[in-house]
N, C-alpha and C positions, 0 to 999 in steps of 0.2 A: 589432847588438851587444847591445841590451837583451834580446832573446829568449834569447841565450846566457847572460847573467847570471841571468835568471829561471830558466832550466833548471838551472843549477848550484845555485842556492838551493833549488830543489825537491828535487834529489838529496840535498843535505846534510840537509834536514829529514827526508826518508825514512830516511836512515841513522841519525840520532839516534832516530827513532821505533822502528826495529827493535831498537836496543841497549836502549832503555828497556823494551820488552816482554820481552827476554831476561832482564834483571835481575829483573823481577817474577816470572818463573816459576822462578828458581833461588834464591830467598831461603831461608835455613835455616828448618827447622820450629821452631815455638815449643817450648821445653822442656816436656815433659809431654804433648805432643799426639801424639807418634809412638807407634806400636805396636811394641814390641820383645819379644824372647823372654822377658825378665824379667817382662813384664806378664802372661804367660800362666800359668794355674794350675800347669802342669807344671813351671815354673821354680821354684816354691816347694818342692814335695815330690813324691815318687813313691810309689805304692802297689803292692806286689807280693803277690798272693794265692797260696797254695799249699795242698795237702793231701798227706799221705804216699803215698796210693795213688790209682789211677784207678778201681778197681773195689771195691765193698763189697757184702757180703751184707745182706739185709734185717735191720733192727734193730741192725746193727753200728754202733757210734759212728763218726761222720765228723768228725774234728778239722780245723779250719782254722787256718792261720797267716797273719797279715797283717804284712808288713814296711812300715813307714813310713820312707822314706828322705828325709832332709832335703836340700835343695839347698845353695846357697852362702851362705845368710843365717842368722844366729841368729834363732830365732823364739820368742816368748812365746805359748804356745798352751794351751788347757784340758787339764788332766791327763787328763780322761775321754776326750778325743778320740784320744790317742796311747798311753795306758798302761792302759786299762781295756776291758772287754768292750763297752762302749758304742761303741767304734770300729766294731763290726759292725752297728750299728743300721740302716744303710741297705743291707741285703743284697738282692740281686736273684737269685732262683732261677727258672730257666726250664726247662720240660720239653722233651721231644723234639718236641712239636707246636708249640712256640713260645709256650706259655701261661705267664704268670708265676704262680708258685705263691705263694699267700697264706700268711703266717706264722700259726701257731696260737697263738703266744705272743710278745709283744713283748720284745725285748731290753731289760733295765732301763736307765733313764736314769742312775741313780746320782748323786743330787744332791750336789754338792760346793760349794754356796754357803756363805758365811760373812760375818758382819758384823765388820769390823775398825774400828780408830779411828786417825785421822791428824789431828794438830793439833786434837784435841778433837772432831772431827766423825766421825760414823759413815760407813763406806764399805762398800757391798755389793760383794763380790768372789767370784770363782770360783777354786777351786784350780787352780794353773797348773803349767806345765812349761817349763823353759828348754831348748829343743831346739837344740843347737849345730849349726852348719853341718857338713854331711858325715856326720852321725851317723845311726844307724838304730834305730828303736824297733820291737820285736816284740810283737804282741798275739795271744793265743791264744783260740780258741773251742773248748771241749772237745768239743762234739757238736752238729753242725748239726741233728740230728733232735730235739733238745730244743725247737727253735723252728719246725721245718718237718716236716710229715707227708709223707714221700716213699715212694711205692710203687716197685716194680721198673720202672725206666726209665732213660733217659739224661738228664742235667741239665747245665746250665751255671750257673756261679755267679760273681758279681762284687760288689765293694763300692764304695760311694761315700761320701765324707766331705766335709761342709761344714766346712772347717777355719777356725776363727776365729783371728785374729791380734790381739794386744794390744800397746800401747805401753809400759805400766808394770807393775811388780809391787811387792808389799809382802810383807815377811816375816810368817810366822805369828805370832800373838800369844797369850800365855797369858791365861787369864781374869782373873788378878790385874792384868796389865798393862792390859787394857781398862778395868778399874775405875779404875786410877791415871791413865790418860789422861783419863778423864772428870773426875777431880778437878782436873787441870791446867787443863782447859777452864773449869771452874767458877771457879777462882781468877782466871784471865785475864779473865773477863767479869763478875766480881763488882763490884757498886757499893757494897758495904758500906764505910763510911768507916774502919772499923777495919783494913781490909786496905789499908794504904798500899803504894806501889810497893815499898818495902824489904821489907815483910812478904810480899807476893806473890812477890817474887824469891827470898826465903829458903825459902818453902814449896814453890815449884815446883822449886827446886834439890834440896831434900830428896826430893821425889817422884821426880824423874828419877834420883837415885842408887838409890832403891828399884827402879826399873824395870831399871836396869843389873844389879843383883844378881839379880833374877828371870830376866832374859835369860841370865845366865851359868849360873844353877842349872839351867835347863831348856833349855839350848841344843841338847841332843841330841834333844829332843822338838819343837823348833820349826824343823825343817828345811824344811817345806813353804813354797812361795811362793803368793801369791794375786794374781789379776789384777783390778783394779778394773773393774767392768762399764762404767763411763764411758770407760775407756781403750781400748775396742775400736776398732781401726782399719779392720777389714773382714774379709772371709772369702773363701776360694777353694774352688771345687768340685774335688775330686780323685777320679779314677776308677781303679780297679785294672784289671789284666789280667783276662781271663775264663778260668776253668778249667773243664774238663769232667770229669765223673765218672759212673759207672754203678752202679746198684743192681740186683743180680741176685736 
């Protein structure tokens, strides 16, 4: 009888052991550890490169058009990456032998950095662009030959962009506003006994009213937004389609 009881206990233990191992292998993945389509660069935006013709004569201008198609998220990105010729900075031109053609002149970087002020403190920022979900930005390069010396041959061309994405933005500031923001900071941090809390409050209130008047006066000139450099959240490598063209 005892051998039968021992056998049943052994079978029960084995069964629970199997169930335990099944539960371990089917536990849900921790949030943020799975690799989904949204994590891939192509889920952020898509690049489409084109040129009006496939065949050009020597010395004929070769214009390029780059469409940057945003995905399903609103993105705060540098203005120069999606709205200026700098978007073409990482061009790859390859000849019929498979050799990468070196550029004869670099596409300009076009510095858009600016120092703004927030809460009395200076903030280094880059001119930004609020790229809404599902929208398309078009950037033009007037003439590929301005940057590459190309002889009669067949070529392929593609563009790569390291698209930086930011978390925050600030409105552009007039020079007078920057000076007034500094004054506010000086009042807030002053240890002069003459500047009682009431005096500080009144002075800061007056300055803030002046800032509002300047903002209203120059509102049409202060449409740009700027992205604090410290708010950069990361970047994604985007690669366009490859186009072919021939120079005869």
